[in-house]
Backbone and ligand atoms as CSV (ligand in chain L), in Angstrom:
chain,resi,resn,atom,element,x,y,z
A,1,MET,N,N,88.107,96.415,108.270
A,1,MET,CA,C,88.979,97.308,107.493
A,1,MET,C,C,88.766,98.741,108.053
A,2,HIS,N,N,89.982,99.413,108.236
A,2,HIS,CA,C,89.869,100.830,108.613
A,2,HIS,C,C,89.276,101.751,107.567
A,3,ASN,N,N,88.081,102.172,107.744
A,3,ASN,CA,C,87.506,102.958,106.626
A,3,ASN,C,C,86.624,104.058,107.275
A,4,PRO,N,N,87.266,105.026,107.914
A,4,PRO,CA,C,86.399,106.032,108.620
A,4,PRO,C,C,85.615,106.834,107.547
A,5,LEU,N,N,84.411,107.408,108.010
A,5,LEU,CA,C,83.523,108.095,107.148
A,5,LEU,C,C,84.112,109.519,106.722
A,6,GLU,N,N,84.972,110.044,107.615
A,6,GLU,CA,C,85.614,111.286,107.347
A,6,GLU,C,C,87.074,111.233,107.981
A,7,VAL,N,N,88.001,111.929,107.324
A,7,VAL,CA,C,89.293,112.045,107.995
A,7,VAL,C,C,89.671,113.456,107.906
A,8,THR,N,N,90.265,114.014,108.875
A,8,THR,CA,C,90.801,115.294,108.839
A,8,THR,C,C,92.268,115.326,108.821
A,9,ILE,N,N,92.742,115.945,107.759
A,9,ILE,CA,C,94.219,116.018,107.456
A,9,ILE,C,C,94.630,117.485,107.389
A,10,HIS,N,N,95.483,117.849,108.343
A,10,HIS,CA,C,95.880,119.203,108.521
A,10,HIS,C,C,94.601,120.019,108.686
A,11,ASP,N,N,94.222,120.949,107.857
A,11,ASP,CA,C,93.005,121.776,108.058
A,11,ASP,C,C,91.911,121.368,107.138
A,12,LYS,N,N,91.889,120.173,106.520
A,12,LYS,CA,C,90.843,119.842,105.539
A,12,LYS,C,C,90.207,118.550,105.984
A,13,ILE,N,N,88.906,118.348,105.482
A,13,ILE,CA,C,88.173,117.115,105.743
A,13,ILE,C,C,87.993,116.330,104.455
A,14,PHE,N,N,88.263,115.100,104.516
A,14,PHE,CA,C,88.252,114.254,103.346
A,14,PHE,C,C,87.145,113.070,103.553
A,15,VAL,N,N,86.515,112.770,102.462
A,15,VAL,CA,C,85.508,111.658,102.624
A,15,VAL,C,C,85.901,110.499,101.802
A,16,PRO,N,N,85.415,109.267,102.001
A,16,PRO,CA,C,85.805,108.104,101.270
A,16,PRO,C,C,85.437,108.327,99.776
A,17,PHE,N,N,86.272,107.817,98.927
A,17,PHE,CA,C,86.132,107.990,97.477
A,17,PHE,C,C,86.244,106.640,96.705
A,18,ILE,N,N,87.387,106.051,96.789
A,18,ILE,CA,C,87.573,104.631,96.155
A,18,ILE,C,C,88.091,103.664,97.254
A,19,SER,N,N,87.343,102.614,97.480
A,19,SER,CA,C,87.756,101.748,98.596
A,19,SER,C,C,89.053,100.964,98.235
A,20,ALA,N,N,89.623,100.501,99.299
A,20,ALA,CA,C,90.836,99.687,99.144
A,20,ALA,C,C,90.570,98.411,98.237
A,21,GLU,N,N,89.310,97.914,98.437
A,21,GLU,CA,C,88.920,96.619,97.709
A,21,GLU,C,C,88.767,96.939,96.237
A,22,LYS,N,N,88.169,98.106,95.907
A,22,LYS,CA,C,88.018,98.466,94.531
A,22,LYS,C,C,89.348,98.827,93.864
A,23,LEU,N,N,90.236,99.380,94.606
A,23,LEU,CA,C,91.546,99.695,94.116
A,23,LEU,C,C,92.211,98.386,93.751
A,24,GLN,N,N,92.156,97.398,94.617
A,24,GLN,CA,C,92.811,96.089,94.377
A,24,GLN,C,C,92.188,95.420,93.144
A,25,GLU,N,N,90.960,95.514,92.911
A,25,GLU,CA,C,90.280,94.861,91.856
A,25,GLU,C,C,90.848,95.432,90.570
A,26,LYS,N,N,90.874,96.767,90.452
A,26,LYS,CA,C,91.356,97.432,89.251
A,26,LYS,C,C,92.879,97.083,88.964
A,27,ILE,N,N,93.606,97.080,90.078
A,27,ILE,CA,C,95.064,96.761,89.961
A,27,ILE,C,C,95.281,95.346,89.450
A,28,GLN,N,N,94.403,94.483,89.898
A,28,GLN,CA,C,94.504,93.030,89.378
A,28,GLN,C,C,94.270,93.084,87.932
A,29,GLU,N,N,93.274,93.763,87.454
A,29,GLU,CA,C,92.952,93.832,86.041
A,29,GLU,C,C,94.149,94.393,85.263
A,30,LEU,N,N,94.709,95.549,85.761
A,30,LEU,CA,C,95.798,96.146,85.152
A,30,LEU,C,C,97.034,95.180,84.996
A,31,ALA,N,N,97.311,94.528,86.144
A,31,ALA,CA,C,98.510,93.571,86.109
A,31,ALA,C,C,98.248,92.475,85.155
A,32,ALA,N,N,97.011,91.993,85.039
A,32,ALA,CA,C,96.778,90.839,84.111
A,32,ALA,C,C,96.933,91.356,82.649
A,33,GLN,N,N,96.513,92.579,82.440
A,33,GLN,CA,C,96.714,93.122,81.115
A,33,GLN,C,C,98.203,93.321,80.707
A,34,LEU,N,N,99.020,93.764,81.683
A,34,LEU,CA,C,100.462,93.976,81.548
A,34,LEU,C,C,101.115,92.575,81.336
A,35,ASN,N,N,100.689,91.553,82.077
A,35,ASN,CA,C,101.228,90.247,81.914
A,35,ASN,C,C,101.037,89.724,80.473
A,36,ARG,N,N,99.851,90.106,79.905
A,36,ARG,CA,C,99.553,89.609,78.536
A,36,ARG,C,C,100.378,90.457,77.580
A,37,ASP,N,N,100.331,91.807,77.736
A,37,ASP,CA,C,100.980,92.686,76.700
A,37,ASP,C,C,102.485,92.585,76.736
A,38,TYR,N,N,103.065,92.229,77.842
A,38,TYR,CA,C,104.565,92.174,77.924
A,38,TYR,C,C,105.146,90.884,78.074
A,39,ALA,N,N,104.446,89.767,77.825
A,39,ALA,CA,C,104.971,88.416,77.983
A,39,ALA,C,C,106.165,88.255,76.975
A,40,GLY,N,N,107.201,87.757,77.550
A,40,GLY,CA,C,108.456,87.589,76.818
A,40,GLY,C,C,109.320,88.768,76.495
A,41,LYS,N,N,108.847,89.963,76.955
A,41,LYS,CA,C,109.500,91.110,76.585
A,41,LYS,C,C,110.422,91.721,77.636
A,42,GLN,N,N,110.331,91.180,78.928
A,42,GLN,CA,C,111.135,91.697,80.004
A,42,GLN,C,C,111.135,93.153,80.276
A,43,PRO,N,N,109.959,93.748,80.491
A,43,PRO,CA,C,109.863,95.157,80.702
A,43,PRO,C,C,110.655,95.640,82.018
A,44,LEU,N,N,110.906,96.927,81.913
A,44,LEU,CA,C,111.471,97.576,83.045
A,44,LEU,C,C,110.355,98.571,83.605
A,45,PHE,N,N,109.906,98.356,84.787
A,45,PHE,CA,C,108.967,99.317,85.410
A,45,PHE,C,C,109.769,100.455,86.055
A,46,ILE,N,N,109.314,101.596,85.909
A,46,ILE,CA,C,109.911,102.770,86.599
A,46,ILE,C,C,108.878,103.482,87.403
A,47,ALA,N,N,108.921,103.285,88.726
A,47,ALA,CA,C,108.029,103.909,89.615
A,47,ALA,C,C,108.432,105.180,90.129
A,48,ILE,N,N,107.547,106.214,90.016
A,48,ILE,CA,C,107.843,107.541,90.329
A,48,ILE,C,C,107.438,107.761,91.814
A,49,LEU,N,N,108.443,108.036,92.619
A,49,LEU,CA,C,108.224,108.174,94.014
A,49,LEU,C,C,107.908,109.661,94.232
A,50,ASN,N,N,107.217,110.121,95.381
A,50,ASN,CA,C,106.816,109.197,96.434
A,50,ASN,C,C,105.398,108.651,96.207
A,51,GLY,N,N,104.589,109.304,95.470
A,51,GLY,CA,C,103.183,108.967,95.511
A,51,GLY,C,C,102.845,107.542,94.930
A,52,SER,N,N,103.687,107.008,94.137
A,52,SER,CA,C,103.320,105.699,93.517
A,52,SER,C,C,103.830,104.468,94.365
A,53,PHE,N,N,104.317,104.716,95.533
A,53,PHE,CA,C,104.988,103.458,96.112
A,53,PHE,C,C,104.004,102.389,96.380
A,54,MET,N,N,102.873,102.673,96.798
A,54,MET,CA,C,101.862,101.585,97.224
A,54,MET,C,C,101.302,100.981,95.843
A,55,PHE,N,N,100.977,101.838,94.924
A,55,PHE,CA,C,100.448,101.395,93.684
A,55,PHE,C,C,101.539,100.447,92.948
A,56,ALA,N,N,102.685,100.918,92.952
A,56,ALA,CA,C,103.865,100.194,92.305
A,56,ALA,C,C,104.020,98.768,92.989
A,57,ALA,N,N,103.981,98.798,94.350
A,57,ALA,CA,C,104.258,97.541,95.003
A,57,ALA,C,C,103.007,96.572,94.754
A,58,ASP,N,N,101.788,97.068,94.687
A,58,ASP,CA,C,100.642,96.230,94.384
A,58,ASP,C,C,100.548,95.713,93.016
A,59,VAL,N,N,101.034,96.639,92.034
A,59,VAL,CA,C,100.990,96.115,90.705
A,59,VAL,C,C,102.097,95.066,90.476
A,60,PHE,N,N,103.334,95.363,90.968
A,60,PHE,CA,C,104.410,94.536,90.694
A,60,PHE,C,C,104.349,93.169,91.352
A,61,ARG,N,N,103.684,93.185,92.488
A,61,ARG,CA,C,103.379,91.831,93.172
A,61,ARG,C,C,102.597,90.906,92.316
A,62,GLN,N,N,101.851,91.432,91.433
A,62,GLN,CA,C,100.952,90.635,90.583
A,62,GLN,C,C,101.474,90.447,89.119
A,63,ILE,N,N,102.742,90.823,88.963
A,63,ILE,CA,C,103.324,90.704,87.621
A,63,ILE,C,C,104.026,89.251,87.742
A,64,THR,N,N,103.664,88.395,86.731
A,64,THR,CA,C,104.056,87.033,86.767
A,64,THR,C,C,105.063,86.772,85.691
A,65,ILE,N,N,105.312,87.624,84.737
A,65,ILE,CA,C,106.299,87.549,83.700
A,65,ILE,C,C,107.657,88.110,84.241
A,66,GLU,N,N,108.661,87.767,83.498
A,66,GLU,CA,C,110.067,88.346,83.846
A,66,GLU,C,C,110.005,89.797,83.724
A,67,ALA,N,N,110.357,90.613,84.790
A,67,ALA,CA,C,110.304,92.039,84.716
A,67,ALA,C,C,111.213,92.553,85.785
A,68,GLU,N,N,111.656,93.835,85.568
A,68,GLU,CA,C,112.486,94.616,86.574
A,68,GLU,C,C,111.725,95.835,87.079
A,69,ILE,N,N,112.092,96.205,88.223
A,69,ILE,CA,C,111.453,97.582,88.568
A,69,ILE,C,C,112.587,98.495,89.286
A,70,CYS,N,N,112.508,99.720,89.012
A,70,CYS,CA,C,113.326,100.743,89.693
A,70,CYS,C,C,112.508,101.838,90.121
A,71,PHE,N,N,113.016,102.576,91.142
A,71,PHE,CA,C,112.260,103.681,91.741
A,71,PHE,C,C,113.113,104.945,91.537
A,72,ILE,N,N,112.421,105.970,91.075
A,72,ILE,CA,C,113.003,107.211,90.905
A,72,ILE,C,C,112.258,108.354,91.583
A,73,ARG,N,N,112.905,109.491,91.811
A,73,ARG,CA,C,112.214,110.697,92.176
A,73,ARG,C,C,112.450,111.733,91.106
A,74,LEU,N,N,111.525,112.570,90.861
A,74,LEU,CA,C,111.695,113.639,89.851
A,74,LEU,C,C,111.777,114.896,90.723
A,75,SER,N,N,112.902,115.626,90.395
A,75,SER,CA,C,113.014,116.908,91.110
A,75,SER,C,C,112.927,118.027,90.083
A,76,SER,N,N,112.270,119.150,90.486
A,76,SER,CA,C,112.189,120.205,89.508
A,76,SER,C,C,112.939,121.388,90.077
A,77,TYR,N,N,113.697,121.997,89.171
A,77,TYR,CA,C,114.441,123.186,89.532
A,77,TYR,C,C,114.280,124.180,88.443
A,78,THR,N,N,114.566,125.483,88.776
A,78,THR,CA,C,114.372,126.578,87.775
A,78,THR,C,C,115.611,126.594,86.940
A,79,GLY,N,N,115.463,126.317,85.663
A,79,GLY,CA,C,116.546,126.411,84.716
A,79,GLY,C,C,116.783,127.851,84.169
A,80,THR,N,N,117.265,127.920,83.032
A,80,THR,CA,C,117.434,129.228,82.449
A,80,THR,C,C,116.126,129.859,81.996
A,81,ALA,N,N,116.155,131.088,81.619
A,81,ALA,CA,C,114.920,131.791,81.289
A,81,ALA,C,C,114.229,131.070,80.117
A,82,SER,N,N,115.128,130.449,79.199
A,82,SER,CA,C,114.523,129.690,78.000
A,82,SER,C,C,113.999,128.418,78.435
A,83,THR,N,N,114.559,127.728,79.336
A,83,THR,CA,C,114.067,126.261,79.663
A,83,THR,C,C,113.139,126.361,80.735
A,84,GLY,N,N,113.033,127.390,81.537
A,84,GLY,CA,C,112.086,127.477,82.650
A,84,GLY,C,C,112.348,126.384,83.627
A,85,GLN,N,N,111.249,125.697,84.101
A,85,GLN,CA,C,111.378,124.611,85.095
A,85,GLN,C,C,112.020,123.410,84.356
A,86,VAL,N,N,113.025,122.775,85.009
A,86,VAL,CA,C,113.548,121.597,84.443
A,86,VAL,C,C,113.389,120.532,85.361
A,87,ILE,N,N,112.994,119.344,84.824
A,87,ILE,CA,C,112.723,118.141,85.682
A,87,ILE,C,C,113.951,117.150,85.510
A,88,THR,N,N,114.500,116.744,86.550
A,88,THR,CA,C,115.530,115.663,86.477
A,88,THR,C,C,115.130,114.422,87.177
A,89,ALA,N,N,115.616,113.366,86.771
A,89,ALA,CA,C,115.267,112.033,87.495
A,89,ALA,C,C,116.449,111.743,88.404
A,90,ILE,N,N,116.102,111.422,89.669
A,90,ILE,CA,C,117.092,110.962,90.580
A,90,ILE,C,C,117.033,109.471,90.820
A,91,GLY,N,N,118.075,108.743,90.553
A,91,GLY,CA,C,118.119,107.358,90.848
A,91,GLY,C,C,117.846,106.458,89.621
A,92,LEU,N,N,117.758,107.127,88.503
A,92,LEU,CA,C,117.557,106.331,87.208
A,92,LEU,C,C,118.933,105.751,86.744
A,93,ASP,N,N,119.361,104.645,87.358
A,93,ASP,CA,C,120.715,104.214,87.080
A,93,ASP,C,C,120.712,102.882,86.258
A,94,VAL,N,N,119.534,102.543,85.673
A,94,VAL,CA,C,119.423,101.320,84.864
A,94,VAL,C,C,119.420,101.777,83.395
A,95,PRO,N,N,120.263,101.141,82.548
A,95,PRO,CA,C,120.227,101.487,81.107
A,95,PRO,C,C,118.841,101.191,80.516
A,96,LEU,N,N,118.390,102.058,79.689
A,96,LEU,CA,C,117.009,101.868,79.073
A,96,LEU,C,C,117.044,101.483,77.666
A,97,SER,N,N,118.237,101.544,76.985
A,97,SER,CA,C,118.362,101.415,75.605
A,97,SER,C,C,117.757,99.926,75.212
A,98,ASN,N,N,116.909,100.046,74.226
A,98,ASN,CA,C,116.254,98.791,73.637
A,98,ASN,C,C,115.404,98.022,74.611
A,99,ARG,N,N,114.891,98.587,75.679
A,99,ARG,CA,C,114.114,97.855,76.583
A,99,ARG,C,C,112.740,98.516,76.616
A,100,PRO,N,N,111.645,97.673,76.824
A,100,PRO,CA,C,110.271,98.282,76.979
A,100,PRO,C,C,110.180,98.793,78.381
A,101,VAL,N,N,109.780,100.107,78.494
A,101,VAL,CA,C,109.731,100.691,79.752
A,101,VAL,C,C,108.236,100.992,80.100
A,102,ILE,N,N,107.868,100.785,81.337
A,102,ILE,CA,C,106.490,101.085,81.745
A,102,ILE,C,C,106.647,102.011,82.926
A,103,ILE,N,N,106.103,103.250,82.859
A,103,ILE,CA,C,106.192,104.251,83.901
A,103,ILE,C,C,105.020,104.014,84.774
A,104,LEU,N,N,105.147,103.911,86.081
A,104,LEU,CA,C,104.149,103.737,87.096
A,104,LEU,C,C,103.952,105.070,87.802
A,105,GLU,N,N,102.844,105.689,87.664
A,105,GLU,CA,C,102.615,107.040,88.202
A,105,GLU,C,C,101.237,106.874,89.073
A,106,ASP,N,N,101.300,107.724,90.165
A,106,ASP,CA,C,100.066,107.724,91.025
A,106,ASP,C,C,98.892,108.474,90.387
A,107,ILE,N,N,99.271,109.643,89.820
A,107,ILE,CA,C,98.193,110.439,89.255
A,107,ILE,C,C,98.736,111.357,88.139
A,108,VAL,N,N,98.017,111.538,87.085
A,108,VAL,CA,C,98.286,112.448,86.013
A,108,VAL,C,C,97.352,113.658,86.236
A,109,ASP,N,N,97.714,114.707,86.679
A,109,ASP,CA,C,96.885,115.940,86.967
A,109,ASP,C,C,96.932,116.893,85.786
A,110,THR,N,N,97.798,117.847,85.858
A,110,THR,CA,C,98.017,118.795,84.766
A,110,THR,C,C,98.836,118.119,83.607
A,111,GLY,N,N,99.569,117.027,83.853
A,111,GLY,CA,C,100.364,116.340,82.921
A,111,GLY,C,C,101.751,116.976,82.853
A,112,LYS,N,N,102.006,118.111,83.501
A,112,LYS,CA,C,103.276,118.759,83.354
A,112,LYS,C,C,104.426,117.918,83.621
A,113,THR,N,N,104.442,117.193,84.730
A,113,THR,CA,C,105.543,116.406,85.163
A,113,THR,C,C,105.880,115.307,84.095
A,114,LEU,N,N,104.950,114.530,83.676
A,114,LEU,CA,C,105.266,113.492,82.662
A,114,LEU,C,C,105.549,114.032,81.342
A,115,SER,N,N,104.854,115.185,80.989
A,115,SER,CA,C,105.166,115.731,79.625
A,115,SER,C,C,106.634,116.296,79.532
A,116,GLU,N,N,107.195,116.510,80.637
A,116,GLU,CA,C,108.619,116.975,80.592
A,116,GLU,C,C,109.479,115.796,80.772
A,117,PHE,N,N,109.047,114.763,81.578
A,117,PHE,CA,C,109.950,113.616,81.838
A,117,PHE,C,C,110.049,112.628,80.707
A,118,LEU,N,N,108.931,112.444,79.916
A,118,LEU,CA,C,108.840,111.419,78.933
A,118,LEU,C,C,109.957,111.681,77.814
A,119,PRO,N,N,110.060,112.872,77.389
A,119,PRO,CA,C,111.140,113.198,76.327
A,119,PRO,C,C,112.572,112.806,76.822
A,120,GLN,N,N,112.725,112.984,78.121
A,120,GLN,CA,C,114.083,112.577,78.704
A,120,GLN,C,C,114.285,111.152,78.592
A,121,ILE,N,N,113.194,110.409,78.906
A,121,ILE,CA,C,113.303,108.970,78.736
A,121,ILE,C,C,113.582,108.537,77.372
A,122,GLN,N,N,112.871,109.123,76.398
A,122,GLN,CA,C,113.065,108.804,74.989
A,122,GLN,C,C,114.462,108.997,74.561
A,123,LEU,N,N,115.180,109.996,75.112
A,123,LEU,CA,C,116.619,110.235,74.690
A,123,LEU,C,C,117.462,109.010,74.916
A,124,GLN,N,N,117.126,108.066,75.850
A,124,GLN,CA,C,117.815,106.897,76.116
A,124,GLN,C,C,117.442,105.737,75.204
A,125,GLN,N,N,116.554,106.037,74.163
A,125,GLN,CA,C,116.101,105.056,73.214
A,125,GLN,C,C,115.632,103.722,73.751
A,126,PRO,N,N,114.640,103.701,74.592
A,126,PRO,CA,C,114.018,102.381,75.000
A,126,PRO,C,C,113.326,101.882,73.788
A,127,SER,N,N,112.962,100.651,73.769
A,127,SER,CA,C,112.259,100.012,72.612
A,127,SER,C,C,110.819,100.550,72.625
A,128,SER,N,N,110.261,100.745,73.808
A,128,SER,CA,C,108.854,101.416,73.825
A,128,SER,C,C,108.637,102.037,75.233
A,129,VAL,N,N,107.822,102.977,75.362
A,129,VAL,CA,C,107.443,103.607,76.625
A,129,VAL,C,C,105.926,103.673,76.745
A,130,ALA,N,N,105.505,103.140,77.944
A,130,ALA,CA,C,104.031,103.175,78.255
A,130,ALA,C,C,103.917,103.828,79.586
A,131,VAL,N,N,102.843,104.533,79.783
A,131,VAL,CA,C,102.470,105.095,81.102
A,131,VAL,C,C,101.338,104.264,81.665
A,132,ALA,N,N,101.532,103.840,82.853
A,132,ALA,CA,C,100.397,103.206,83.583
A,132,ALA,C,C,100.167,104.112,84.899
A,133,THR,N,N,99.003,104.768,84.894
A,133,THR,CA,C,98.687,105.517,86.101
A,133,THR,C,C,97.481,104.993,86.813
A,134,LEU,N,N,97.593,105.228,88.074
A,134,LEU,CA,C,96.416,104.779,88.955
A,134,LEU,C,C,95.189,105.723,88.649
A,135,LEU,N,N,95.572,107.012,88.614
A,135,LEU,CA,C,94.485,108.006,88.543
A,135,LEU,C,C,94.755,108.994,87.466
A,136,HIS,N,N,93.744,109.495,86.693
A,136,HIS,CA,C,93.916,110.544,85.753
A,136,HIS,C,C,92.733,111.544,85.898
A,137,LYS,N,N,93.179,112.846,85.921
A,137,LYS,CA,C,92.101,113.839,86.040
A,137,LYS,C,C,92.098,114.636,84.576
A,138,PRO,N,N,91.240,114.037,83.724
A,138,PRO,CA,C,91.280,114.574,82.262
A,138,PRO,C,C,90.948,116.069,82.271
A,139,ASP,N,N,90.030,116.543,83.220
A,139,ASP,CA,C,89.692,117.931,83.104
A,139,ASP,C,C,90.711,118.827,83.599
A,140,ALA,N,N,91.758,118.285,84.249
A,140,ALA,CA,C,92.910,119.176,84.751
A,140,ALA,C,C,94.077,119.078,83.877
A,141,THR,N,N,93.955,118.164,82.961
A,141,THR,CA,C,95.234,117.908,82.048
A,141,THR,C,C,95.399,118.972,81.087
A,142,ARG,N,N,96.432,119.663,81.084
A,142,ARG,CA,C,96.712,120.818,80.135
A,142,ARG,C,C,97.860,120.498,79.229
A,143,PHE,N,N,98.771,119.491,79.648
A,143,PHE,CA,C,99.941,119.147,78.904
A,143,PHE,C,C,99.670,117.732,78.419
A,144,PRO,N,N,99.782,117.479,77.040
A,144,PRO,CA,C,99.476,116.224,76.544
A,144,PRO,C,C,100.433,115.127,77.006
A,145,VAL,N,N,99.778,114.010,77.612
A,145,VAL,CA,C,100.565,112.851,78.071
A,145,VAL,C,C,99.892,111.638,77.408
A,146,PRO,N,N,100.590,110.891,76.679
A,146,PRO,CA,C,99.959,109.590,76.151
A,146,PRO,C,C,99.887,108.616,77.310
A,147,ILE,N,N,98.601,108.179,77.661
A,147,ILE,CA,C,98.492,107.263,78.804
A,147,ILE,C,C,97.888,105.934,78.204
A,148,GLN,N,N,98.694,104.976,78.351
A,148,GLN,CA,C,98.277,103.670,77.792
A,148,GLN,C,C,97.486,102.797,78.759
A,149,TYR,N,N,97.705,102.916,80.006
A,149,TYR,CA,C,96.958,102.208,81.051
A,149,TYR,C,C,96.491,103.166,82.178
A,150,CYS,N,N,95.229,103.239,82.445
A,150,CYS,CA,C,94.741,104.087,83.496
A,150,CYS,C,C,93.681,103.277,84.285
A,151,CYS,N,N,93.823,103.239,85.620
A,151,CYS,CA,C,92.856,102.483,86.448
A,151,CYS,C,C,91.648,103.268,86.646
A,152,PHE,N,N,91.737,104.526,86.931
A,152,PHE,CA,C,90.550,105.326,87.178
A,152,PHE,C,C,90.688,106.737,86.667
A,153,SER,N,N,89.686,107.157,85.862
A,153,SER,CA,C,89.600,108.478,85.330
A,153,SER,C,C,88.644,109.194,86.305
A,154,ILE,N,N,89.192,110.362,86.972
A,154,ILE,CA,C,88.384,110.916,88.119
A,154,ILE,C,C,88.166,112.503,87.853
A,155,ALA,N,N,87.224,113.006,88.623
A,155,ALA,CA,C,86.907,114.398,88.486
A,155,ALA,C,C,88.129,115.207,89.002
A,156,ASN,N,N,88.036,116.513,88.668
A,156,ASN,CA,C,89.193,117.397,89.068
A,156,ASN,C,C,89.007,117.947,90.539
A,157,LYS,N,N,89.125,116.917,91.432
A,157,LYS,CA,C,89.061,117.239,92.921
A,157,LYS,C,C,90.227,116.625,93.541
A,158,PHE,N,N,90.754,117.312,94.559
A,158,PHE,CA,C,91.931,116.748,95.309
A,158,PHE,C,C,91.623,115.502,95.995
A,159,VAL,N,N,92.514,114.526,95.832
A,159,VAL,CA,C,92.355,113.210,96.553
A,159,VAL,C,C,93.578,112.873,97.412
A,160,LEU,N,N,93.402,112.008,98.259
A,160,LEU,CA,C,94.594,111.539,99.012
A,160,LEU,C,C,94.386,110.147,99.482
A,161,GLY,N,N,95.391,109.462,100.040
A,161,GLY,CA,C,95.406,108.216,100.508
A,161,GLY,C,C,96.109,107.187,99.558
A,162,TYR,N,N,96.325,105.932,99.931
A,162,TYR,CA,C,96.961,104.976,99.083
A,162,TYR,C,C,98.191,105.552,98.382
A,163,GLY,N,N,99.012,106.206,99.260
A,163,GLY,CA,C,100.361,106.708,98.727
A,163,GLY,C,C,100.355,108.190,98.398
A,164,LEU,N,N,99.101,108.748,98.142
A,164,LEU,CA,C,98.976,110.217,97.768
A,164,LEU,C,C,98.799,111.028,99.079
A,165,ASP,N,N,99.458,112.192,99.081
A,165,ASP,CA,C,99.411,112.952,100.363
A,165,ASP,C,C,98.733,114.375,100.136
A,166,TYR,N,N,98.483,114.912,101.329
A,166,TYR,CA,C,98.218,116.373,101.321
A,166,TYR,C,C,99.294,116.975,102.328
A,167,ASN,N,N,100.146,117.752,101.813
A,167,ASN,CA,C,101.156,118.264,102.578
A,167,ASN,C,C,101.933,117.240,103.416
A,168,GLY,N,N,102.173,116.131,102.905
A,168,GLY,CA,C,103.076,115.100,103.556
A,168,GLY,C,C,102.179,113.993,104.359
A,169,LEU,N,N,100.913,114.299,104.664
A,169,LEU,CA,C,100.132,113.395,105.469
A,169,LEU,C,C,99.084,112.656,104.573
A,170,GLY,N,N,98.592,111.551,105.019
A,170,GLY,CA,C,97.467,110.847,104.432
A,170,GLY,C,C,97.912,109.695,103.586
A,171,ARG,N,N,99.188,109.509,103.322
A,171,ARG,CA,C,99.620,108.491,102.337
A,171,ARG,C,C,99.267,107.020,102.897
A,172,ASN,N,N,99.213,106.914,104.254
A,172,ASN,CA,C,99.006,105.573,104.784
A,172,ASN,C,C,97.610,105.102,104.802
A,173,LEU,N,N,96.581,105.890,104.285
A,173,LEU,CA,C,95.278,105.474,104.290
A,173,LEU,C,C,95.114,104.376,103.237
A,174,PRO,N,N,94.528,103.250,103.517
A,174,PRO,CA,C,94.384,102.091,102.549
A,174,PRO,C,C,93.559,102.344,101.341
A,175,GLY,N,N,92.577,103.296,101.405
A,175,GLY,CA,C,91.656,103.628,100.331
A,175,GLY,C,C,91.891,105.031,99.938
A,176,LEU,N,N,91.230,105.502,98.872
A,176,LEU,CA,C,91.394,106.932,98.497
A,176,LEU,C,C,90.246,107.772,99.026
A,177,TYR,N,N,90.554,108.987,99.381
A,177,TYR,CA,C,89.673,109.896,99.913
A,177,TYR,C,C,89.688,111.098,99.121
A,178,GLN,N,N,88.507,111.883,99.113
A,178,GLN,CA,C,88.350,113.026,98.264
A,178,GLN,C,C,88.025,114.229,99.133
A,179,LEU,N,N,88.587,115.387,98.893
A,179,LEU,CA,C,88.268,116.637,99.591
A,179,LEU,C,C,86.741,116.810,99.746
A,180,LYS,N,N,86.317,117.027,100.985
A,180,LYS,CA,C,84.829,117.200,101.187
A,180,LYS,C,C,84.421,118.591,100.781
A,181,VAL,N,N,83.399,118.662,100.026
A,181,VAL,CA,C,82.819,120.004,99.548
A,181,VAL,C,C,81.826,120.393,100.736
A,182,GLU,N,N,82.150,121.482,101.368
A,182,GLU,CA,C,81.285,121.971,102.483
A,182,GLU,C,C,80.025,122.601,101.980
L,1,LIG,P1,P,100.988,116.979,87.264
L,1,LIG,O1,O,102.443,117.268,86.841
L,1,LIG,O2,O,100.184,118.234,87.375
L,1,LIG,O3,O,100.368,115.916,86.368
L,1,LIG,O4,O,101.075,116.384,88.751
L,1,LIG,C1,C,101.524,115.180,89.143
L,1,LIG,C2,C,101.816,115.168,90.603
L,1,LIG,O5,O,101.052,116.043,91.376
L,1,LIG,C3,C,101.409,113.759,91.094
L,1,LIG,O6,O,102.404,112.794,90.938
L,1,LIG,C4,C,101.058,114.083,92.600
L,1,LIG,O7,O,102.200,113.946,93.399
L,1,LIG,C5,C,100.594,115.481,92.597
L,1,LIG,N1,N,99.057,115.511,92.618
L,1,LIG,C6,C,98.265,116.036,91.623
L,1,LIG,N2,N,97.017,115.889,91.877
L,1,LIG,C7,C,96.868,115.373,93.260
L,1,LIG,C8,C,95.832,115.046,94.157
L,1,LIG,O8,O,94.619,115.200,93.828
L,1,LIG,N3,N,96.208,114.539,95.373
L,1,LIG,C9,C,97.625,114.342,95.691
L,1,LIG,N4,N,98.587,114.645,94.876
L,1,LIG,C10,C,98.297,115.207,93.676
């Protein structure tokens, strides 16, 4: 397995944090839990690109109940002075009404993205909404986000790999790496 002791991405050095094997173990547990909780409910998974593409693929591969998945991007733009930053979903073309929805996210950091996006999902009146995130940085979270499923709660340090990037690079690393403290 490709698992270098240090990787340099742009100007920064990263060290191994969570191995590909450990990630897969947790993802297996998460998928087993989702298979139990959503049996017979035909949930719709909504994976938020780009960061969650590997996580979403690995979770969904292990979903054994009837389920759908769609992929969206969130784009933020500056709205009016009263609304400030506005987040819109690109590619959300599946009706959500009366369906159980599971959001797949790579990381909840400040919580800003999801805290703005979840109310927009609720407007479409799904029967339920759950957030399943690979990573959560509780010490960085300033906007409340209800997280029903979390694989790893981590310290407030920058990480990359397994779909997460630093200025576009590092997504292809099979495990997670953390910024090296010099
Ligand atoms: P939030 O809105 O602050 O919760 O940020 C969510 C988004 O920020 C994630 O979907 C990631 O794309 C990005 N992000 C936050 N922390 C990290 C990190 O440590 N590494 C890579 N991307 C991150």
